[in-house]
C-alpha positions in Angstrom: 95.3 -56.7 85.9 95.6 -56.7 89.7 94.2 -59.4 91.9 91.5 -58.7 94.4 93.3 -57.8 97.6 90.8 -60.0 99.5 91.9 -63.0 97.4 95.5 -63.9 98.0 97.6 -67.0 98.1 97.5 -67.0 101.9 94.1 -68.4 102.7 92.0 -67.5 105.7 93.7 -69.5 108.5 90.8 -68.8 110.9 88.4 -70.9 108.8 88.0 -74.6 109.7 85.5 -77.4 109.1 82.3 -77.2 111.2 82.9 -73.4 111.8 80.2 -72.5 109.4 82.6 -71.2 106.7 83.1 -72.6 103.3 86.2 -74.3 102.0 88.6 -71.7 100.7 89.4 -73.5 97.5 92.4 -72.4 95.4 91.6 -70.8 92.1 93.0 -68.2 89.6 93.5 -65.8 92.5 96.1 -68.2 93.8 98.2 -67.3 90.7 97.8 -63.5 91.0 100.1 -61.4 93.1 100.0 -57.8 94.2 103.1 -55.8 93.0 106.0 -55.7 95.3 107.0 -52.5 93.5 105.4 -50.2 90.9 101.8 -49.6 89.8 99.4 -51.3 92.2 96.6 -51.2 89.5 98.8 -53.3 87.1 98.4 -50.8 84.3 102.0 -49.6 84.3 105.4 -51.0 85.2 105.5 -53.2 88.3 107.5 -56.0 89.9 105.8 -58.9 91.6 106.7 -62.2 93.4 106.9 -64.4 90.3 109.3 -61.9 88.7 111.4 -61.8 91.8 111.6 -65.6 91.8 112.5 -65.7 88.1 115.3 -63.2 88.8 116.5 -65.1 91.9 116.4 -68.3 89.9 118.6 -66.8 87.2 121.1 -65.5 89.8 121.2 -68.9 91.5 121.8 -70.9 88.3 124.5 -68.4 87.0 126.1 -68.3 90.5 126.1 -72.1 90.8 127.9 -72.7 87.4 130.2 -69.8 88.0 131.3 -71.2 91.3 131.7 -74.6 89.9 133.7 -73.7 86.8 135.5 -70.5 87.8 138.6 -72.5 88.7 138.1 -75.9 87.2 140.4 -78.7 88.4 141.5 -81.9 86.8 140.3 -83.8 89.9 137.0 -82.0 90.4 135.6 -81.0 93.8 132.0 -81.8 94.9 130.5 -78.7 93.4 132.4 -79.1 90.1 131.4 -82.7 90.0 127.7 -82.0 90.4 127.9 -79.3 87.7 129.7 -81.5 85.3 127.3 -84.3 85.8 124.3 -82.0 85.1 126.0 -80.4 82.1 127.0 -83.8 80.7 123.5 -85.2 81.2 122.0 -82.6 79.0 124.9 -82.6 76.5 125.1 -86.4 76.0 121.7 -87.6 77.1 119.7 -85.0 75.2 121.7 -83.0 72.6 124.0 -85.7 71.3 121.2 -88.3 71.3 118.8 -86.0 69.3 121.0 -83.8 67.1 124.2 -85.7 67.0 127.6 -84.8 68.4 129.0 -83.0 65.4 126.0 -80.8 64.7 124.8 -80.6 68.3 127.8 -79.3 70.1 127.1 -75.7 69.3 123.6 -76.0 70.8 124.7 -77.5 74.1 124.9 -74.1 75.9 121.3 -73.3 74.8 120.0 -76.7 75.9 121.8 -76.6 79.3 120.6 -73.0 80.0 117.0 -73.9 79.2 117.1 -77.1 81.2 118.5 -75.6 84.5 116.6 -72.4 84.2 113.2 -74.1 83.7 114.0 -76.7 86.5 114.9 -73.9 88.9 111.7 -72.0 88.1 109.7 -75.2 88.7 111.5 -76.0 91.9 110.3 -72.8 93.6 107.0 -74.6 94.1 108.4 -76.7 96.9 110.7 -74.1 98.4 109.3 -72.7 101.7 108.3 -69.0 101.6 108.6 -69.0 97.8 106.0 -71.9 97.3 105.2 -71.0 93.7 106.3 -72.4 90.4 107.0 -69.5 88.1 106.3 -71.6 85.0 102.7 -71.9 86.1 102.2 -68.4 84.7 101.9 -68.8 80.9 104.0 -65.7 80.1 107.2 -67.5 81.2 106.8 -70.7 79.1 105.6 -68.6 76.2 108.7 -66.5 76.2 111.0 -69.5 76.4 109.0 -71.2 73.6 109.3 -68.0 71.5 113.1 -68.1 71.9 113.2 -71.7 70.7 110.7 -70.9 67.9 112.9 -68.0 66.6 116.0 -70.1 66.8 114.4 -73.0 65.0 112.8 -71.0 62.2 115.8 -68.8 61.5 118.1 -71.9 61.5 115.8 -73.6 59.0 115.9 -70.6 56.6 119.7 -70.3 57.1 120.3 -74.0 56.4 117.9 -74.6 53.5 117.1 -71.2 52.0 113.6 -70.0 51.4 112.4 -72.8 49.1 114.0 -75.5 51.2 112.6 -74.1 54.4 109.1 -73.9 52.8 109.4 -77.6 51.9 110.7 -78.4 55.4 107.8 -76.6 57.1 105.1 -78.0 54.7 106.4 -81.6 54.4 106.4 -81.2 50.6 106.1 -84.5 48.9 105.0 -84.5 45.3 104.2 -88.2 45.4 101.1 -87.3 47.5 99.4 -86.1 44.3 95.9 -84.5 44.7 96.1 -84.4 48.5 99.4 -82.5 48.5 97.8 -79.0 49.0 95.8 -80.2 51.9 98.7 -82.0 53.4 101.0 -79.0 53.0 98.4 -76.7 54.6 98.0 -79.0 57.7 101.8 -79.4 58.0 102.4 -75.7 57.8 99.8 -74.9 60.4 101.1 -77.7 62.6 104.7 -76.6 62.4 104.4 -72.8 62.6 101.3 -72.4 64.8 100.5 -75.6 66.8 104.0 -76.7 67.6 105.2 -73.5 69.4 101.8 -73.2 71.2 101.9 -76.8 72.5 105.6 -76.4 73.4 104.7 -73.6 75.8 101.3 -75.0 77.1 102.7 -78.4 77.9 105.1 -76.9 80.5 102.5 -74.3 81.8 99.6 -76.8 82.1 101.6 -79.4 84.1 103.0 -76.9 86.5 99.7 -75.1 86.9 97.9 -78.4 87.6 100.6 -79.6 90.0 100.6 -76.4 92.0 96.8 -76.4 92.2 96.7 -79.9 93.6 99.4 -79.1 96.2 97.4 -76.0 97.3 94.2 -78.0 97.4 95.6 -80.7 99.8 97.6 -78.1 101.8 94.5 -75.9 102.4 92.3 -79.0 103.1 94.8 -80.2 105.7 94.4 -77.0 107.6 90.7 -76.5 107.0 89.8 -80.0 108.4 92.0 -79.6 111.4 89.0 -79.3 113.7 87.1 -81.9 115.8 86.6 -85.2 114.1 88.0 -83.6 110.9 91.5 -84.2 112.3 91.4 -87.7 111.0 90.6 -86.4 107.5 93.3 -83.7 107.9 95.9 -86.4 108.5 95.0 -88.2 105.3 95.1 -84.9 103.4 98.5 -84.1 104.9 99.8 -87.5 103.7 98.7 -86.5 100.2 100.6 -83.2 100.5 103.8 -85.3 101.1 103.0 -87.6 98.3 102.2 -84.8 95.9 105.3 -82.9 96.9 107.4 -86.0 96.0 105.5 -86.4 92.8 106.0 -82.7 91.9 109.8 -83.1 92.4 109.7 -85.8 89.7 107.4 -83.8 87.4 109.5 -80.6 87.7 112.6 -82.4 86.4 110.6 -84.3 83.7 109.0 -81.1 82.3 112.4 -79.3 82.1 113.7 -82.4 80.3 110.8 -82.6 77.9 111.0 -78.9 77.0 114.7 -79.3 76.1 114.2 -82.6 74.3 111.5 -81.0 72.1 113.8 -78.0 71.5 116.6 -80.3 70.3 114.0 -82.2 68.2 113.0 -78.9 66.5 116.6 -78.0 65.8 117.4 -81.5 64.5 114.5 -81.1 62.1 115.8 -77.7 60.9 119.2 -79.2 60.2 117.9 -82.3 58.5 117.9 -82.5 54.7 114.4 -82.6 53.2 113.7 -85.6 51.0 
């Protein structure tokens, strides 16, 4: 589906308060982009701005770690030190704390990749010119959540077999007696349907809401920059700065939460059912 060409992320800069034009509020059109290449109607293959940012984000992350660890030194330089600190934070602070060192070591690459990739996609929101968090489009968190879901489910079957995995997913406990069927049904739906859905939506919703608020205050700052509205514009601009700082925090937190939940799922797949 293609966006209406009259509705773009770049709002009408000629519209100000007291000029007789309405406030150009951000909406769904702020998250829709015309193809940079391909089918302009959106019915075939195309390549748009979020796709470009996702690709650039991947290149930046891979390039950063390649440059940091291509020639590792016993006494690390600044780049290697930063990369090691980030890698160690995810390895020790998330993977080891959740899964354990022995079992978790093999999942460190997955966790590190997810954390820095998601963080980079989030950071595009405050980068000039880019100014858009890729994860505010549900397709990207959904694909990442699907990767985690497939990993978690396949690992559960591999570790416990069919019967053990079934008990793991349903929370089978014969001591529940008559309510066991109902409990198993709820647990199965929660684990195999609700869990992957909320895993994706949590990241998407936070970045969608954050970007909308940033747009709202940014557009309001420009819209009210007229006459007595300049005073209101100044307040709105202060909010832009505050929201940008807050977004920096949220962007890192959401990457952390996504990876923490990933490790929690994996830990559950590895745990013995009692």
